[in-house]
C-alpha positions as CSV (number, residue, x, y, z in Angstrom):
1,M,-5.3,17.5,2.8
2,S,-9.5,17.4,3.2
3,E,-9.0,21.7,3.6
4,L,-7.2,21.5,0.0
5,I,-10.2,19.6,-1.7
6,A,-12.3,21.3,-0.7
7,F,-10.3,24.5,-1.3
8,V,-9.5,23.8,-5.3
9,G,-12.6,21.2,-6.1
10,D,-12.7,17.6,-6.1
11,D,-14.6,17.7,-9.9
12,S,-10.3,19.2,-10.6
13,I,-8.6,16.3,-9.6
14,V,-7.2,13.1,-10.7
15,F,-6.6,10.1,-8.6
16,Q,-3.7,7.2,-9.7
17,N,-3.1,4.7,-8.2
18,L,0.5,3.6,-7.6
19,D,0.1,-0.1,-6.8
20,Q,-1.6,0.0,-10.2
21,S,1.2,2.7,-11.3
22,M,4.1,1.2,-10.4
23,V,7.2,-0.2,-13.0
24,S,10.1,-0.8,-10.0
25,A,9.9,-0.6,-6.3
26,N,13.5,-1.1,-4.3
27,S,13.6,-1.1,-0.8
28,G,16.8,-0.2,1.1
29,K,17.8,1.6,4.4
30,S,16.9,4.8,3.7
31,G,13.5,3.5,2.4
32,T,11.6,2.0,-0.9
33,K,12.3,3.6,-4.0
34,I,9.0,3.5,-6.1
35,T,9.5,4.3,-10.1
36,F,5.7,4.7,-11.5
37,G,4.1,6.1,-14.8
38,T,1.7,8.4,-15.8
39,Q,-0.5,9.8,-18.7
40,E,0.1,13.5,-17.1
41,P,2.5,15.1,-19.7
42,L,5.3,17.2,-18.9
43,V,5.4,20.5,-19.4
44,M,8.8,22.6,-18.7
45,D,8.6,23.2,-14.7
46,G,7.7,19.3,-14.0
47,T,4.2,17.5,-15.5
48,K,1.2,19.4,-16.9
49,R,-0.7,18.7,-13.4
50,L,0.7,18.8,-9.8
51,G,1.8,15.6,-8.5
52,L,0.9,14.3,-5.1
53,V,1.5,11.5,-2.2
54,L,-1.1,10.8,0.4
55,W,-0.5,7.2,2.0
56,F,-4.0,5.9,3.7
57,D,-3.6,2.5,5.6
58,R,-4.7,-0.9,3.5
59,D,-7.6,-1.8,5.8
60,T,-9.4,1.2,6.3
61,I,-9.2,2.4,2.4
62,K,-10.6,-2.2,2.3
63,A,-13.4,-1.1,4.2
64,A,-14.0,2.5,3.7
65,L,-15.1,1.3,-0.3
66,K,-16.6,-2.2,1.0
67,Q,-19.2,0.7,3.3
68,A,-19.5,2.5,-0.5
69,K,-20.7,-0.5,-2.2
70,G,-23.2,-1.2,0.8
71,G,-21.0,-4.2,2.1
72,A,-21.5,-4.6,6.2
73,E,-18.2,-4.6,8.0
């Protein structure tokens, strides 16, 4: 994923947090079905920009954000 981002350039990537975009979530035997909203417009072959879902460990992200803001662990 890092190589893909480096190739396309992070200035062309938009971040959308699914926790903040979630419309509904339902847990079942085969996993969780999440419906979310986005401001990306629809075009003939999907949304204008391609969306990819990445899953991060929440505690790792919290620690990284805290460190980026100058906080100590």
